[in-house]
C-alpha positions in Angstrom: 11.5 9.8 -9.8 13.5 7.4 -7.6 12.0 4.3 -6.2 11.6 5.6 -2.9 9.8 8.8 -4.1 7.5 6.3 -6.1 6.9 4.3 -3.0 6.3 7.5 -1.1 3.9 8.8 -3.6 1.9 5.6 -3.5 1.5 5.4 0.1 0.5 9.1 0.1 -2.0 8.7 -2.7 -2.9 5.0 -2.3 -6.7 5.5 -2.9 -6.0 7.4 -6.3 -3.2 5.3 -7.7 -4.0 2.2 -9.7 -3.4 -1.5 -8.5 -1.2 -1.7 -11.6 1.2 1.0 -10.7 1.4 -0.2 -7.0 2.3 -3.6 -8.5 4.7 -2.1 -10.7 6.6 -0.7 -7.8 6.3 -3.5 -5.8 7.9 -5.5 -8.4 11.0 -3.2 -8.2 11.1 -3.4 -4.5 11.1 -7.1 -4.4 14.4 -7.0 -6.1 15.6 -5.4 -2.8 14.6 -8.1 -0.7 17.6 -10.1 0.8 15.7 -13.0 1.8 14.6 -15.5 -1.1 11.8 -16.8 1.1 10.3 -13.5 1.4 10.8 -12.8 -2.3 9.1 -15.8 -3.5 6.1 -15.0 -0.7 5.9 -11.6 -2.3 6.1 -13.0 -6.0 3.1 -15.1 -5.0 1.1 -12.4 -3.7 1.8 -10.4 -6.5 0.6 -13.2 -8.9 -2.5 -13.9 -7.2 -3.4 -9.9 -7.6 -2.7 -9.9 -11.1 -5.2 -12.8 -11.7 -8.1 -10.9 -10.1 -10.2 -8.9 -12.5 -12.2 -6.7 -10.1 -9.9 -3.6 -9.4 -11.7 -3.0 -6.0 -10.6 -6.4 -5.1 -7.3 -5.8 -6.6 -6.8 -2.7 -4.7 -7.7 -4.5 -1.0 -5.2 -7.4 -2.0 -2.5 -4.4 -2.6 -3.2 -2.8 0.7 -2.1 -5.8 2.4 1.4 -5.4 0.8 1.7 -1.7 1.9 4.3 -2.8 4.7 6.6 -3.7 1.8 6.6 -0.1 0.5 6.9 1.2 4.2 10.0 -1.2 4.7 11.6 0.2 1.6 11.5 3.7 2.5 12.7 3.1 6.0 15.6 1.4 4.6 16.7 4.2 2.2 
């Protein structure tokens, strides 16, 4: 499965996927960002999500990062 397909799958089934799966795909997308500042920002957000232990809270934090998946899909 390509990264684009993985991102599409996550957006289509966001409520059913784990925060861990979301983070894995977002980490891959991070490597495609052209701005170092944006990459560092995303790294910080992912780090914050990884520190949370409650899955519901993690999913809420992941929801705020969905535009990065949209961006990746639009560009590929």
